[in-house]
N, CA and C of each residue as an Amber inpcrd file, in Angstrom:
protein
   552
  73.5870000 230.8370000  61.3270000  72.5340000 231.1290000  60.0920000
  73.5240000 230.1340000  59.1520000  72.3730000 229.6030000  58.3170000
  72.9580000 228.5180000  56.8680000  72.4910000 229.1450000  56.1440000
  74.1520000 229.3260000  55.2670000  73.7480000 229.8190000  53.7350000
  73.2890000 228.5690000  53.0320000  72.7390000 227.7450000  51.8500000
  72.4370000 227.1540000  51.5910000  71.8100000 226.9390000  49.8560000
  72.4020000 225.9560000  48.6820000  72.1830000 225.6230000  47.8640000
  72.2870000 224.1600000  47.4580000  71.4990000 224.2230000  46.3830000
  71.1640000 222.6450000  45.4120000  72.0740000 222.5620000  44.7780000
  72.2860000 220.8180000  44.5500000  73.5430000 220.6680000  43.1820000
  72.7850000 219.0670000  42.9700000  72.8300000 219.0750000  41.7670000
  72.4330000 218.0790000  40.9170000  73.6450000 216.6290000  40.6070000
  73.2800000 215.6810000  41.7330000  74.6460000 214.6610000  41.9110000
  74.4640000 213.7050000  40.5180000  74.6620000 213.0690000  40.3140000
  74.4300000 211.4870000  39.1030000  73.6610000 210.5960000  40.2520000
  73.5100000 210.9330000  41.5560000  72.4930000 210.2000000  42.4120000
  71.3250000 210.9860000  42.9610000  71.4210000 212.3470000  42.3150000
  70.1910000 212.7230000  43.1960000  70.3520000 214.0420000  43.6390000
  69.7400000 214.8220000  43.4210000  69.6910000 215.8870000  44.0260000
  70.6960000 216.1500000  45.4340000  70.7940000 217.2220000  46.1270000
  71.4920000 217.0790000  47.3910000  71.5640000 218.7840000  47.9330000
  71.5040000 218.5320000  49.1430000  71.3040000 219.8680000  49.7560000
  72.3260000 220.0990000  50.4640000  73.5790000 221.3060000  50.1500000
  74.4530000 222.0450000  50.3580000  74.2540000 223.0510000  51.5260000
  74.8810000 223.0340000  52.7810000  74.5240000 224.0100000  53.4160000
  75.7800000 224.5860000  54.3940000  75.8340000 225.3550000  54.3600000
  77.4190000 226.0890000  55.4490000  76.9780000 227.2270000  56.2180000
  78.1710000 227.2990000  57.3830000  78.1390000 228.6410000  58.1230000
  79.2060000 229.2430000  57.5390000  79.1280000 230.7810000  58.0080000
  80.3880000 231.2950000  57.9030000  81.8100000 230.2260000  57.8630000
  82.0810000 229.2840000  58.7570000  83.3410000 228.9410000  59.5410000
  83.7320000 228.2320000  58.0960000  82.2090000 227.3080000  57.7190000
  82.6470000 225.6800000  56.8640000  81.6950000 225.6550000  56.5170000
  81.4510000 224.1590000  55.6620000  80.4290000 223.0510000  55.1650000
  79.7520000 222.4630000  56.2710000  78.4710000 222.4610000  56.2680000
  77.7570000 222.3510000  57.5940000  77.0420000 220.8670000  57.4340000
  76.3620000 220.7090000  56.1530000  75.9190000 219.8010000  55.1080000
  75.6090000 219.3500000  54.2370000  75.7230000 217.8850000  53.8720000
  76.0070000 217.7890000  52.5650000  74.9510000 216.4490000  52.6820000
  73.7470000 216.6170000  51.6140000  72.6320000 215.7560000  52.2520000
  71.7650000 215.2220000  50.5940000  71.6950000 214.1280000  50.7210000
  71.0640000 213.3640000  49.5610000  69.3130000 213.4890000  49.7580000
  68.5520000 214.5150000  48.9240000  67.2340000 214.3260000  49.1850000
  66.2900000 213.3390000  49.7840000  65.3780000 213.9060000  50.3150000
  65.3070000 212.2810000  50.9700000  66.0450000 211.5710000  52.2360000
  67.1890000 211.9580000  52.2640000  68.0600000 210.7530000  53.0720000
  67.4530000 210.7550000  54.8960000  67.4660000 210.0330000  55.2080000
  67.4110000 210.2020000  56.7600000  68.1980000 211.2120000  57.5650000
  67.6470000 211.8180000  58.3270000  68.2010000 212.8700000  59.2050000
  68.2790000 213.3300000  58.0220000  68.0080000 214.1990000  57.3560000
  67.6480000 215.3880000  56.3250000  67.0310000 216.4360000  57.3040000
  67.8550000 217.6630000  57.3480000  67.0480000 218.7580000  57.9990000
  65.9340000 218.9480000  57.5100000  64.9990000 219.5690000  58.7390000
  63.4450000 219.5080000  57.7380000  63.4670000 220.7380000  58.5700000
  64.0490000 221.8200000  59.5200000  63.8470000 223.0050000  59.8940000
  64.8100000 223.9970000  59.5250000  64.6010000 224.5680000  58.0390000
  65.6230000 225.3980000  57.5340000  65.0530000 227.0560000  57.5990000
  64.2250000 227.1980000  58.7990000  63.1620000 228.7100000  58.4450000
  64.7680000 229.5430000  58.7040000  65.6640000 229.8210000  58.7790000
  66.9270000 230.7890000  59.5480000  67.8670000 230.3460000  58.1610000
  67.1340000 229.3830000  57.1830000  68.7070000 229.4420000  56.2650000
  67.9600000 230.6390000  55.0700000  69.0080000 230.9640000  54.4490000
  69.2640000 231.2900000  53.0520000  69.9820000 230.6050000  51.5560000
  68.8940000 230.9510000  50.6860000  69.7940000 230.1670000  49.7750000
  70.8500000 231.4640000  49.0810000  71.8010000 230.9060000  48.9860000
  72.7990000 232.1760000  47.8350000  73.8430000 230.9090000  47.0790000
  73.4430000 230.8880000  45.5660000  74.4430000 230.1330000  45.0350000
  75.6560000 230.7730000  44.8720000  76.1300000 232.0670000  45.5320000
  77.3210000 232.4930000  44.9370000  77.9880000 232.3260000  46.4390000
  77.4790000 231.4390000  46.9890000  78.7980000 231.5280000  48.6360000
  79.7470000 230.5160000  47.8910000  80.7270000 231.0670000  48.7400000
  82.2510000 230.6760000  48.3760000  82.4250000 229.1390000  48.5230000
  81.6180000 229.1500000  49.3230000  82.2010000 227.8780000  50.0630000
  80.8380000 226.4400000  49.3260000  80.0200000 226.9640000  49.3890000
  79.0390000 226.5920000  48.6220000  79.6200000 226.2720000  47.5710000
  80.2770000 226.9510000  46.3400000  80.7710000 226.9160000  45.1560000
  81.4560000 225.6160000  45.1500000  83.0360000 225.5990000  46.1510000
  83.5680000 224.9910000  46.1460000  83.0930000 223.6990000  46.4250000
  82.4560000 223.3940000  47.3980000  81.7070000 222.2270000  47.6070000
  80.9310000 221.7970000  46.2100000  80.5300000 222.6740000  45.5340000
  80.0830000 221.4190000  44.1770000  80.3020000 221.6270000  43.4650000
  82.2030000 222.3050000  43.2190000  82.6520000 221.9390000  42.4440000
  83.1940000 220.3610000  42.9660000  84.0690000 220.4370000  43.9400000
  84.1120000 219.7240000  44.2590000  83.6920000 218.2070000  43.9570000
  82.4080000 218.4090000  44.5090000  81.6110000 217.1480000  44.7020000
  81.1360000 217.1550000  43.1060000  81.8630000 217.5540000  42.4330000
  81.4420000 217.4850000  40.5440000  82.8470000 216.4570000  40.4620000
  83.3820000 217.0160000  40.8770000  85.2680000 216.0550000  40.2810000
  85.0730000 215.0150000  40.5680000  84.4470000 214.7760000  42.0950000
  84.6270000 213.6500000  42.4750000  83.6510000 212.1570000  41.7930000
  82.1050000 212.6240000  41.1800000  81.7750000 212.3220000  40.4470000
  82.2280000 211.6050000  39.3870000  83.1380000 213.1970000  38.9890000
  83.4410000 212.3230000  37.0830000  84.9650000 211.8140000  37.4490000
  85.4630000 211.2690000  39.1810000  86.2960000 210.4130000  38.8930000
  87.7830000 210.8410000  39.2310000  88.2830000 212.4140000  39.1800000
  88.9420000 213.1590000  38.8790000  89.6020000 213.8410000  40.8030000
  88.5260000 213.3040000  41.8550000  89.0870000 214.1300000  43.0370000
  88.8570000 212.8270000  43.9670000  90.3260000 212.8730000  45.0140000
  89.6250000 211.6350000  45.8240000  89.6350000 212.2860000  47.3250000
  89.9200000 213.3930000  47.5080000  89.9140000 214.0380000  48.6180000
  89.7090000 215.0380000  48.6220000  88.8490000 215.9560000  49.7280000
  88.1000000 217.1740000  49.6320000  89.0190000 218.3560000  50.4180000
  88.5810000 219.2410000  50.1120000  89.5800000 220.3720000  50.8260000
  88.7170000 221.4940000  50.9970000  87.6140000 221.6620000  50.5940000
  86.7030000 222.6420000  51.4280000  86.2650000 222.4560000  52.8360000
  86.5630000 224.1220000  53.6190000  86.3540000 223.7710000  55.0580000
  85.5130000 223.1180000  55.7580000  85.2070000 222.3190000  56.4840000
  83.7130000 221.8830000  57.2990000  83.6950000 222.8190000  58.4920000
  82.4130000 222.5630000  59.2060000  82.0460000 222.9050000  60.2990000
  80.8980000 222.3930000  60.8550000  80.6420000 220.6690000  60.9330000
  79.5710000 219.8230000  61.2470000  79.6120000 220.3760000  62.5610000
  78.2690000 220.4670000  62.6760000  77.3250000 219.8900000  64.0960000
  77.1770000 219.0420000  64.9850000  78.0990000 218.6700000  65.8320000
  77.5030000 216.9970000  66.3800000  78.3930000 217.4470000  68.1260000
  77.7000000 216.6300000  69.2100000  78.3460000 216.3120000  70.0930000
  80.1750000 215.6700000  69.7430000  80.4080000 215.8140000  70.9750000
  82.1090000 215.2780000  71.0960000  82.9260000 213.9710000  70.4120000
  81.9720000 213.1120000  71.3540000  82.0000000 211.7550000  70.5140000
  81.2040000 211.6970000  69.2390000  80.7630000 212.3060000  68.4730000
  80.3990000 212.3170000  66.8170000  81.2880000 212.5250000  66.3230000
  81.7260000 214.3860000  67.0760000  82.6530000 215.0230000  65.9420000
  84.4700000 213.7310000  66.0100000  84.5860000 213.1310000  67.2020000
  85.5110000 212.3820000  66.7970000  85.3440000 210.8320000  66.5560000
  84.3950000 210.6620000  66.0810000  84.0850000 209.3950000  65.1170000
  83.8790000 209.7710000  63.6440000  83.2850000 211.2970000  63.3050000
  83.4910000 211.7490000  61.8030000  84.9830000 211.9990000  61.6290000
  85.6990000 212.3920000  62.1410000  87.3060000 212.8140000  62.1690000
  87.3290000 211.4450000  61.7550000  87.6510000 210.5690000  62.4130000
  88.3140000 208.7320000  62.1950000  87.6500000 208.3190000  60.8360000
  86.2080000 208.5590000  60.6510000  85.9070000 208.5970000  59.1320000
  85.9600000 209.2190000  58.3360000  86.8850000 210.4940000  58.4020000
  87.5670000 211.7630000  57.6700000  88.9950000 210.7990000  57.2260000
  89.6480000 209.8910000  57.8710000  91.0510000 209.1930000  58.1110000
  91.0500000 208.1850000  56.6140000  89.4760000 207.4090000  56.2790000
  89.7160000 206.3980000  55.9700000  89.5130000 206.6710000  54.5130000
  90.7360000 206.1610000  53.8440000  91.4600000 206.5540000  52.4300000
  90.2870000 206.7060000  51.1600000  90.0270000 207.3670000  50.3930000
  89.8300000 206.7290000  48.9990000  89.5330000 204.9500000  48.6590000
  88.6260000 205.0440000  47.9630000  88.3880000 203.2010000  47.9820000
  88.4760000 202.0230000  48.8150000  88.8310000 202.9050000  50.0150000
  88.8250000 201.8870000  51.1410000  87.8620000 201.4000000  52.2460000
  87.8510000 200.4620000  52.6820000  86.5160000 200.6060000  53.7020000
  87.2370000 200.0710000  55.0490000  86.6060000 199.9720000  56.1550000
  86.4920000 199.2920000  57.5910000  85.1520000 199.0590000  58.1630000
  85.6040000 198.6040000  59.2560000  84.6020000 198.2710000  60.3450000
  83.8160000 199.2810000  60.6820000  82.7740000 199.2570000  61.4590000
  82.2230000 199.9500000  62.4660000  83.2950000 199.6660000  63.6550000
  83.4130000 198.8680000  64.2500000  84.5380000 198.0930000  64.7210000
  85.6940000 199.2340000  65.1730000  86.4470000 198.5830000  63.8740000
  87.4250000 199.6990000  63.5200000  87.1470000 201.0160000  64.0490000
  86.3100000 201.3780000  63.6200000  85.9030000 203.0910000  63.6040000
  86.3160000 203.5990000  64.8220000  84.7060000 202.4870000  65.8140000
  85.2260000 202.8510000  67.0800000  86.4650000 203.0940000  67.6860000
  87.3000000 202.3310000  67.5610000  89.0410000 201.9110000  67.9100000
  89.4920000 203.2210000  67.4460000  89.0730000 203.3660000  66.1560000
  90.0300000 204.6400000  65.6930000  89.2350000 206.0470000  66.1990000
  88.1600000 206.2200000  66.2450000  87.3550000 207.4470000  67.3850000
  87.8660000 207.0210000  68.7810000  88.9610000 206.1490000  69.2950000
  89.1860000 206.4730000  71.0250000  88.3500000 205.9820000  71.7310000
  87.0870000 205.0610000  70.9490000  86.2680000 203.8390000  71.4360000
  86.0710000 202.4460000  71.5080000  87.0460000 201.8630000  71.7000000
  87.1510000 200.3060000  71.4010000  86.1340000 199.7540000  72.7250000
  85.3680000 199.1250000  71.6410000  84.3670000 198.4710000  71.9730000
  82.9600000 198.4600000  71.6700000  82.9900000 200.3560000  71.2480000
  81.9490000 200.6900000  71.3410000  81.1030000 201.1310000  69.5800000
  81.2610000 199.9780000  68.8790000  81.0680000 199.3840000  67.4210000
  79.5370000 200.0350000  67.0420000  78.3560000 199.6870000  68.0190000
  76.6940000 200.2220000  67.6010000  76.8760000 202.3460000  68.1870000
  77.9120000 202.5970000  68.8980000  77.7580000 203.9370000  69.0690000
  78.1130000 204.4600000  68.2580000  79.3710000 204.3510000  67.4610000
  80.6120000 204.9070000  66.0430000  79.1260000 204.6760000  65.2460000
  78.7970000 203.3110000  65.5320000  77.2620000 203.2590000  64.2840000
  76.2880000 204.4030000  63.7070000  76.0160000 204.6340000  65.2160000
  74.9380000 205.6370000  65.6540000  74.9920000 206.9570000  64.7910000
  76.6490000 207.5610000  65.4600000  76.8590000 208.4840000  64.8480000
  77.4870000 208.8990000  63.4180000  78.0090000 207.3670000  63.0420000
  78.6640000 207.6770000  61.3200000  77.0770000 207.7680000  61.1350000
  75.4020000 207.4630000  61.1570000  74.7300000 207.6280000  60.6130000
  73.7770000 209.1230000  60.6900000  74.3550000 209.7360000  61.8640000
  74.2870000 210.8650000  61.9640000  75.0000000 212.2720000  61.2920000
  76.0510000 211.7760000  60.6470000  76.7220000 212.5490000  59.8450000
  76.3290000 213.2240000  58.8400000  76.5620000 214.7910000  59.1970000
  76.0030000 215.7780000  58.0850000  76.5330000 216.1380000  57.2930000
  77.5780000 215.8160000  57.0670000  78.0380000 215.4440000  55.4460000
  79.4370000 214.6900000  54.9760000  77.9390000 213.8430000  54.4440000
  77.6880000 212.9210000  53.0910000  79.0300000 213.2000000  51.8690000
  79.8880000 212.0870000  51.6440000  80.2790000 211.9060000  50.5770000
  81.6610000 212.4520000  51.2090000  81.9880000 213.8860000  51.3070000
  82.8440000 214.5050000  51.7510000  83.6640000 213.9230000  53.2300000
  82.7090000 213.7910000  54.3150000  83.2110000 212.6350000  55.4640000
  82.5650000 211.2410000  54.7910000  83.5740000 210.5970000  54.2470000
  83.0210000 209.3890000  53.9450000  81.9360000 208.0720000  54.2190000
  81.1980000 208.3110000  55.1250000  80.8990000 207.4840000  55.8900000
  80.0890000 206.3200000  54.8490000  79.8070000 206.6910000  53.9570000
  79.6210000 205.1350000  52.8820000  81.0020000 204.0230000  52.9890000
  82.1730000 204.6550000  53.2660000  83.3050000 203.9010000  53.4330000
  83.5160000 202.3980000  54.7090000  82.2620000 203.0230000  55.4190000
  82.3090000 202.0040000  56.8620000  81.2970000 201.1240000  56.6170000
  81.5510000 199.7830000  56.9820000  80.9870000 198.8780000  56.2020000
  80.6710000 197.7050000  57.7010000  80.4130000 196.4120000  57.5590000
  79.7310000 196.1610000  58.8600000  81.0410000 194.9650000  58.9590000
  81.2710000 194.1870000  59.9420000  82.3940000 193.3000000  60.5450000
  82.7180000 192.1770000  59.3690000  81.6330000 191.6510000  59.0680000
  81.6830000 190.8350000  57.7120000  82.3970000 191.6040000  56.4690000
  82.3250000 192.8000000  56.0480000  82.3980000 193.3800000  54.9500000
  80.6650000 193.4440000  54.4710000  79.6870000 193.3220000  55.1170000
  78.3080000 193.6990000  54.4620000  78.4580000 195.2190000  54.2200000
  77.2620000 195.5350000  53.3030000  77.0660000 196.6700000  53.2580000
  75.6150000 196.6780000  54.0530000  76.0270000 197.5390000  55.5460000
  75.0990000 197.8820000  55.8470000  74.5900000 199.4450000  56.3230000
  73.4510000 199.8390000  56.0550000  73.3920000 201.0030000  56.9870000
  74.1480000 202.4840000  55.9770000  73.1750000 203.3220000  55.7090000
  73.9410000 204.5740000  55.4370000  72.5810000 205.3410000  55.1610000
  72.3020000 206.7130000  55.4380000  71.4710000 207.1500000  55.3600000
  70.9370000 207.7970000  54.1160000  71.9960000 208.2030000  53.4480000
  71.6270000 208.2530000  51.8700000  71.0360000 207.2260000  51.2170000
  71.0460000 205.6340000  51.5620000  70.1510000 204.7790000  50.9260000
  71.2780000 203.6150000  50.6490000  71.4730000 202.2920000  50.7500000
  72.4500000 200.5670000  50.5940000  72.4330000 201.3500000  49.1560000
  71.5750000 201.7070000  48.1500000  71.5690000 201.3840000  46.3880000
  72.8070000 202.8930000  46.5430000  73.0670000 204.1380000  46.8190000
  73.8170000 204.8780000  47.1660000  75.1580000 204.6220000  47.3340000
  74.7340000 203.7060000  48.6610000  76.5170000 203.7730000  48.9170000
  77.0340000 202.4300000  48.3810000  76.4410000 201.3280000  48.0240000
  76.9290000 200.6210000  46.7770000  77.7580000 201.3540000  45.6450000
  76.8750000 202.4550000  45.0570000  77.2350000 202.9750000  43.9660000
  78.4650000 204.0210000  44.0630000  78.5130000 204.5200000  45.3690000
  79.6640000 205.5270000  45.5360000  81.2000000 204.7310000  45.7070000
  80.4560000 203.5840000  45.9980000  81.5310000 202.7080000  46.7690000
  82.5960000 201.6850000  45.0460000  81.6830000 201.9850000  44.1170000
  82.0280000 201.5140000  42.8020000  82.9200000 202.1310000  42.1940000
  81.9990000 203.3470000  42.3520000  82.8500000 204.6430000  41.7420000
  84.5170000 204.7090000  42.1820000  84.6050000 204.8180000  43.6060000
  85.9070000 204.6670000  44.3560000  86.7030000 203.5270000  43.9980000
  86.2490000 202.4070000  43.4680000  86.6220000 201.1180000  42.8200000
  87.4180000 200.9430000  41.5140000  86.3270000 202.1750000  40.8840000
  86.8790000 201.9880000  39.3810000  86.1410000 201.0470000  38.5910000
  84.7880000 200.5200000  38.7990000  83.8170000 199.9150000  38.0430000
  82.9360000 200.6220000  38.1880000  81.7920000 200.4310000  37.2400000
  80.6360000 200.4760000  36.6840000  79.9600000 199.7810000  37.5820000
  78.5440000 200.1860000  38.2560000  77.3700000 199.7510000  38.9200000
  77.0970000 198.6550000  37.5880000  76.5070000 197.2870000  38.7860000
  75.8720000 196.2550000  37.6260000  74.5540000 196.8330000  37.7640000
  73.4480000 195.7440000  37.2430000  72.1630000 195.8800000  37.2900000
  71.4510000 196.3000000  38.5090000  71.2290000 196.9860000  38.9910000
  70.4570000 196.7230000  40.2900000  71.4360000 197.2320000  41.1060000
  73.0240000 197.3140000  41.1340000  73.7490000 197.1530000  41.5290000
  73.8080000 196.4200000  42.9490000  73.0680000 195.2760000  42.9840000
  73.0000000 194.3450000  43.8650000  74.2400000 193.3610000  44.1390000
  75.2670000 193.1770000  43.3400000  76.4460000 192.1590000  43.1200000
  77.5680000 193.0790000  43.5620000  77.3070000 193.7740000  44.1900000
  78.7340000 194.5530000  44.5190000  78.8830000 194.0170000  45.9790000
  80.7610000 194.3430000  46.3160000  81.1320000 193.5350000  47.2670000
  80.9890000 194.7420000  48.2950000  81.7410000 194.9230000  49.5140000
  81.8010000 195.7050000  50.4450000  82.9320000 196.6320000  49.8570000
  83.9600000 196.1730000  49.0070000  85.0420000 197.2260000  48.3140000
  84.9940000 197.0640000  46.9660000  83.4510000 197.4100000  46.5360000
  83.2430000 198.0180000  45.6780000  83.2290000 197.1870000  44.2380000
  84.0900000 196.0550000  44.5580000  84.1800000 195.3730000  43.3090000
  83.3350000 194.2430000  42.8070000  83.5380000 194.2690000  41.4130000
  82.3920000 193.6720000  41.1260000  83.0870000 191.9070000  40.4850000
  81.8700000 191.1520000  40.7060000  82.0400000 189.9180000  40.2980000
  82.6790000 189.8330000  39.2330000  84.2300000 188.3200000  38.4710000
  84.4430000 189.0050000  37.1290000  84.0850000 188.3770000  36.1540000
  82.9050000 187.5490000  36.6220000  81.7490000 187.0660000  35.3030000
  80.9490000 187.6800000  34.7110000  80.8630000 189.0680000  35.3550000
  79.6270000 189.4960000  34.6220000  80.6230000 190.9370000  34.1070000
  79.2680000 191.0900000  33.3900000  80.2890000 192.6720000  32.0890000
  79.5770000 194.0100000  32.8900000  80.1780000 194.6790000  32.9040000
  79.2590000 196.2010000  33.6730000  78.5260000 196.6060000  32.3920000
  77.6580000 196.9290000  33.3940000  76.8680000 198.0170000  32.2680000
  76.9320000 199.4470000  32.7370000  76.3530000 200.3360000  31.4870000
  76.9480000 201.8480000  31.4900000  75.8370000 202.6530000  33.0690000
  76.6580000 203.1020000  33.7600000  76.2440000 203.7010000  34.8050000
  75.1760000 204.7190000  34.5180000  74.1750000 205.1660000  35.5480000
  72.7480000 205.7370000  35.2650000  73.4030000 207.1180000  35.7420000
């Protein structure tokens, strides 16, 4: 049985889900692989894990948290779990390529498979799959949408998003010649 609650992030509503063992899901509304069969889920705004996740996400979005402490309980294959564990080792504000992620997950040469597992990460932001980029540093794929990926990287780089967010680099830095605009 999953307990769930909703969290209003600066980038849209999020669904938070937990089992008795830990946080099992953090999804932006409408994202790819959003769970669709919640018939056995129950809404519980008092669940301690969900309260902790909401608090830690609020601190993250405020720029006051760089690492999450909430217990995790993602459901996935052994390979997916190895990839998600490797993603969890990518530090705040850093990025790595899918190839490097595959190597760290013990599957060197399997960048595409690591990319597929990354896309299925059920615990976005907390397992920071937004920090995984293409081999050339390009921002590729993000189940929550590329605009959100750019915004999360910008938050971690300490820069305000630019109009349209289209000019951020893979590390989230903005070109020096442009003045930042207030974030939305």
